LOLUM-319905 format. One record per residue: residue in one letter; y, x, z of N, C-alpha, C in turn; residue number from 1. Coordinates in steps of 0.05 Angstrom, whole numbers, plus 5000, padded with zeros to 4 digits. Example, Ala and Ser with C-alpha at 12.3 -4.5 7.8 and 13.67 -1.06 7.14 Angstrom:
BEGIN
<'a',<4886,5264,5156>,<4910,5246,5156>,<4934,5264,5156>,1>
<'s',<4955,5257,5142>,<4979,5273,5143>,<5001,5258,5157>,2>
***
This chain:
BEGIN
<'v',<5918,9241,6716>,<5923,9262,6735>,<5937,9251,6760>,1>
<'q',<5926,9259,6783>,<5939,9252,6808>,<5944,9276,6825>,2>
<'l',<5967,9278,6836>,<5975,9299,6855>,<5983,9286,6881>,3>
<'q',<5969,9291,6902>,<5974,9279,6928>,<5984,9300,6948>,4>
<'a',<6010,9298,6953>,<6022,9317,6972>,<6020,9305,7000>,5>
<'s',<6016,9323,7019>,<6013,9315,7047>,<6022,9338,7065>,6>
<'g',<6025,9332,7091>,<6032,9352,7110>,<6060,9351,7120>,7>
<'g',<6076,9334,7108>,<6104,9331,7117>,<6105,9319,7145>,8>
<'g',<6129,9321,7156>,<6133,9309,7183>,<6158,9320,7195>,9>
<'l',<6160,9316,7222>,<6183,9325,7237>,<6177,9351,7251>,10>
<'v',<6195,9370,7248>,<6191,9396,7261>,<6218,9406,7271>,11>
<'q',<6218,9421,7292>,<6243,9432,7303>,<6251,9457,7286>,12>
<'a',<6277,9462,7286>,<6287,9485,7273>,<6273,9510,7284>,13>
<'g',<6266,9528,7265>,<6251,9552,7273>,<6221,9549,7271>,14>
<'g',<6213,9524,7267>,<6184,9518,7266>,<6173,9522,7238>,15>
<'y',<6148,9513,7235>,<6135,9517,7209>,<6119,9492,7202>,16>
<'l',<6113,9489,7177>,<6096,9468,7166>,<6080,9479,7143>,17>
<'r',<6057,9469,7138>,<6042,9475,7114>,<6037,9449,7098>,18>
<'l',<6048,9448,7075>,<6043,9425,7057>,<6020,9430,7039>,19>
<'s',<6006,9409,7033>,<5983,9411,7015>,<5988,9392,6991>,20>
<'c',<5976,9399,6969>,<5977,9382,6945>,<5950,9382,6933>,21>
<'a',<5936,9360,6936>,<5909,9358,6925>,<5910,9346,6897>,22>
<'a',<5898,9359,6878>,<5899,9350,6850>,<5872,9338,6841>,23>
<'s',<5874,9318,6824>,<5850,9306,6812>,<5856,9297,6784>,24>
<'g',<5835,9295,6768>,<5840,9286,6741>,<5848,9308,6721>,25>
<'l',<5846,9333,6730>,<5853,9355,6713>,<5835,9379,6721>,26>
<'t',<5834,9398,6702>,<5819,9423,6708>,<5839,9441,6723>,27>
<'f',<5838,9439,6749>,<5859,9451,6766>,<5864,9480,6760>,28>
<'r',<5843,9495,6757>,<5846,9524,6753>,<5861,9532,6728>,29>
<'n',<5863,9513,6710>,<5878,9519,6685>,<5907,9513,6686>,30>
<'y',<5917,9503,6709>,<5945,9495,6711>,<5961,9512,6729>,31>
<'n',<5986,9516,6721>,<6006,9527,6738>,<6016,9505,6757>,32>
<'m',<6021,9513,6782>,<6030,9493,6801>,<6057,9500,6813>,33>
<'g',<6074,9480,6815>,<6101,9485,6825>,<6107,9468,6849>,34>
<'w',<6125,9477,6865>,<6136,9462,6888>,<6166,9458,6884>,35>
<'f',<6175,9434,6890>,<6203,9427,6887>,<6211,9411,6912>,36>
<'r',<6236,9407,6916>,<6245,9389,6937>,<6271,9374,6928>,37>
<'q',<6275,9352,6940>,<6300,9337,6935>,<6312,9329,6961>,38>
<'i',<6336,9339,6965>,<6352,9332,6989>,<6367,9306,6981>,39>
<'p',<6368,9287,7000>,<6382,9262,6994>,<6410,9267,6982>,40>
<'g',<6415,9254,6960>,<6442,9257,6948>,<6445,9281,6930>,41>
<'k',<6424,9297,6928>,<6425,9321,6911>,<6403,9321,6890>,42>
<'e',<6406,9338,6871>,<6386,9340,6850>,<6361,9355,6860>,43>
<'r',<6339,9349,6847>,<6314,9363,6854>,<6318,9393,6848>,44>
<'e',<6307,9409,6866>,<6309,9438,6863>,<6282,9452,6864>,45>
<'f',<6280,9472,6848>,<6255,9488,6846>,<6253,9506,6870>,46>
<'l',<6229,9507,6882>,<6223,9525,6904>,<6207,9549,6896>,47>
<'g',<6186,9544,6880>,<6169,9566,6872>,<6145,9556,6857>,48>
<'r',<6130,9574,6846>,<6106,9567,6831>,<6085,9587,6835>,49>
<'i',<6060,9579,6828>,<6038,9597,6827>,<6024,9592,6800>,50>
<'t',<6019,9613,6786>,<6006,9609,6760>,<5976,9605,6762>,51>
<'r',<5964,9599,6740>,<5935,9595,6740>,<5921,9621,6748>,52>
<'s',<5934,9643,6744>,<5922,9669,6752>,<5930,9678,6779>,53>
<'g',<5946,9662,6793>,<5952,9668,6821>,<5978,9684,6825>,54>
<'i',<5994,9687,6804>,<6019,9701,6807>,<6040,9681,6817>,55>
<'t',<6055,9690,6837>,<6075,9672,6849>,<6103,9681,6842>,56>
<'f',<6121,9662,6842>,<6150,9666,6837>,<6165,9647,6855>,57>
<'y',<6186,9656,6867>,<6201,9640,6886>,<6231,9639,6880>,58>
<'a',<6243,9617,6886>,<6272,9616,6886>,<6283,9634,6907>,59>
<'d',<6305,9646,6902>,<6316,9666,6920>,<6320,9655,6948>,60>
<'f',<6328,9630,6951>,<6335,9620,6977>,<6311,9614,6995>,61>
<'v',<6286,9616,6984>,<6263,9613,7001>,<6246,9638,7004>,62>
<'k',<6254,9659,6990>,<6239,9684,6992>,<6237,9694,7020>,63>
<'g',<6213,9701,7029>,<6210,9711,7055>,<6204,9689,7076>,64>
<'r',<6209,9664,7069>,<6204,9642,7087>,<6182,9624,7077>,65>
<'f',<6180,9620,7051>,<6160,9602,7040>,<6140,9618,7024>,66>
<'t',<6115,9609,7026>,<6093,9622,7011>,<6076,9600,6998>,67>
<'i',<6069,9605,6973>,<6052,9587,6957>,<6025,9600,6953>,68>
<'f',<6004,9586,6957>,<5978,9596,6951>,<5960,9572,6942>,69>
<'r',<5938,9579,6930>,<5921,9558,6919>,<5892,9564,6925>,70>
<'d',<5877,9542,6926>,<5848,9544,6930>,<5836,9528,6907>,71>
<'n',<5827,9542,6887>,<5816,9528,6863>,<5790,9513,6869>,72>
<'a',<5776,9522,6889>,<5751,9508,6897>,<5757,9481,6909>,73>
<'k',<5780,9478,6920>,<5788,9452,6933>,<5808,9437,6916>,74>
<'n',<5815,9448,6892>,<5835,9435,6875>,<5861,9430,6890>,75>
<'t',<5869,9449,6906>,<5892,9445,6924>,<5911,9469,6923>,76>
<'v',<5937,9462,6923>,<5958,9483,6925>,<5973,9478,6951>,77>
<'y',<5982,9499,6963>,<5995,9497,6989>,<6023,9509,6989>,78>
<'l',<6039,9499,7006>,<6066,9510,7011>,<6069,9515,7041>,79>
<'q',<6067,9540,7048>,<6071,9548,7076>,<6101,9553,7080>,80>
<'m',<6113,9539,7099>,<6141,9541,7104>,<6146,9550,7132>,81>
<'n',<6159,9573,7135>,<6165,9584,7162>,<6195,9585,7166>,82>
<'s',<6202,9589,7191>,<6231,9591,7198>,<6247,9568,7186>,83>
<'l',<6237,9544,7190>,<6250,9521,7178>,<6278,9516,7191>,84>
<'e',<6295,9506,7174>,<6323,9501,7182>,<6329,9471,7177>,85>
<'p',<6348,9460,7191>,<6355,9432,7185>,<6362,9428,7155>,86>
<'e',<6372,9448,7142>,<6379,9446,7114>,<6355,9444,7096>,87>
<'d',<6331,9448,7107>,<6306,9445,7092>,<6296,9416,7092>,88>
<'t',<6310,9399,7106>,<6302,9371,7106>,<6304,9359,7078>,89>
<'a',<6282,9349,7068>,<6280,9339,7040>,<6253,9326,7036>,90>
<'v',<6251,9314,7013>,<6225,9305,7003>,<6214,9328,6985>,91>
<'y',<6190,9336,6991>,<6178,9358,6977>,<6157,9348,6957>,92>
<'f',<6158,9359,6933>,<6140,9350,6911>,<6124,9374,6901>,93>
<'c',<6100,9368,6892>,<6085,9387,6877>,<6083,9378,6848>,94>
<'a',<6078,9396,6830>,<6077,9390,6802>,<6057,9408,6788>,95>
<'a',<6045,9398,6767>,<6026,9414,6751>,<6035,9417,6723>,96>
<'g',<6031,9441,6712>,<6039,9445,6685>,<6020,9464,6670>,97>
<'s',<6016,9458,6645>,<5999,9475,6629>,<6015,9497,6615>,98>
<'i',<6041,9494,6615>,<6059,9514,6604>,<6077,9524,6626>,99>
<'l',<6080,9550,6628>,<6097,9561,6649>,<6125,9549,6648>,100>
<'t',<6135,9540,6671>,<6161,9528,6676>,<6163,9499,6665>,101>
<'a',<6143,9488,6653>,<6143,9461,6644>,<6122,9445,6659>,102>
<'y',<6129,9424,6672>,<6110,9409,6689>,<6108,9381,6678>,103>
<'e',<6083,9372,6673>,<6079,9346,6661>,<6068,9326,6681>,104>
<'s',<6060,9335,6705>,<6049,9316,6725>,<6062,9322,6751>,105>
<'w',<6069,9301,6766>,<6083,9303,6791>,<6070,9287,6812>,106>
<'g',<6071,9298,6837>,<6062,9283,6860>,<6083,9264,6870>,107>
<'q',<6076,9248,6890>,<6094,9228,6900>,<6114,9238,6921>,108>
<'g',<6109,9262,6931>,<6128,9273,6951>,<6120,9268,6979>,109>
<'t',<6127,9286,6996>,<6123,9284,7025>,<6148,9292,7039>,110>
<'l',<6156,9277,7059>,<6181,9281,7073>,<6179,9301,7095>,111>
<'v',<6197,9320,7094>,<6199,9340,7116>,<6226,9337,7129>,112>
<'t',<6226,9334,7155>,<6250,9331,7170>,<6252,9353,7191>,113>
<'v',<6273,9369,7190>,<6276,9391,7209>,<6299,9384,7228>,114>
<'s',<6293,9383,7253>,<6314,9375,7273>,<6326,9401,7284>,115>
<'s',<6351,9398,7292>,<6366,9421,7303>,<6363,9422,7333>,116>
***
């Protein structure tokens, strides 16, 4: 299984980015997909997930700013991030799981830097 995250970069505060996570080596439509991030010096934190049936769930601190959606035809899950803040600077990871809230495959991460 390979998960390739992309779309990170440098953005000004208040801006937006869309991250992509392309999956291969698995039957994508059968997997729940999650997004996480890790701020330097801190533990990895959960951002949200989308189930195989398309139901989304978000951490409270991203509700209303971040949106997760998937395109099963492209084996890709997306993280749309709006109203970005410097505190959102982190490495963002996608993950795949066959059981809700348990993820067995992880991408390599993509760096998002939000300047003030």
